[in-house]
C-alpha positions in Angstrom: 26.2 -0.1 59.8 26.8 -3.5 58.3 24.8 -4.8 55.4 24.2 -8.4 54.5 25.1 -9.1 50.9 24.4 -12.0 48.5 27.2 -13.5 46.5 27.9 -16.7 44.4 30.5 -19.2 45.5 32.8 -21.0 43.0 30.1 -23.7 42.5 27.4 -21.2 41.7 25.6 -21.5 44.9 24.1 -18.4 46.5 25.7 -17.5 49.9 25.5 -14.5 52.2 28.2 -12.4 53.8 28.6 -9.2 55.9 31.5 -6.9 56.7 31.4 -5.0 60.0 33.4 -2.0 61.1 34.8 -2.6 64.6 36.4 0.7 65.4 40.0 1.9 65.4 42.8 -0.2 66.7 44.5 1.8 69.5 47.9 0.3 68.9 48.2 0.9 65.2 45.6 3.6 64.6 44.1 1.6 61.6 40.5 0.9 61.1 39.4 -2.6 62.1 36.9 -4.6 60.1 35.8 -8.1 60.1 34.2 -10.1 57.3 32.1 -13.2 57.7 31.1 -15.3 54.7 29.5 -18.6 53.8 26.0 -18.3 55.3 23.4 -20.4 53.6 20.5 -18.0 54.3 20.1 -14.3 54.8 18.5 -15.0 58.2 21.7 -16.9 59.4 23.9 -14.0 58.3 21.7 -11.5 60.0 21.7 -13.5 63.2 25.5 -13.9 63.2 25.9 -10.2 62.5 23.6 -9.2 65.4 25.5 -11.6 67.8 28.8 -10.1 66.7 27.5 -6.5 67.2 26.2 -7.4 70.7 29.5 -9.0 71.6 31.4 -6.0 70.4 29.0 -3.6 72.3 29.4 -5.6 75.6 33.2 -5.8 75.2 33.5 -2.0 74.6 31.4 -1.1 77.6 34.1 -2.5 79.9 37.0 -0.2 80.9 40.0 -1.0 78.7 42.6 0.9 80.7 43.9 -1.2 83.6 47.4 0.2 84.1 48.6 -0.8 87.6 52.1 0.1 88.7 54.4 -2.5 90.3 54.8 -0.2 93.3 51.0 -0.2 93.9 50.9 -4.0 93.8 54.0 -4.3 95.9 52.6 -2.0 98.6 49.4 -4.1 98.9 
């Protein structure tokens, strides 16, 4: 679960960020994470986080395997 965190930028302004675990990359086997920074309010960061989680959830619900052999396409 991602958590919204507060940090200070180089000018001393308060900004918000989050880091989200996106699963394991099937090609490399490494963990995938994304970090988004620079939100002015915690509400903005939370909204962006929920949108990203929803997008990731919808994307993962689709079947990823779509291996069609050339012979199958050729016969059609």
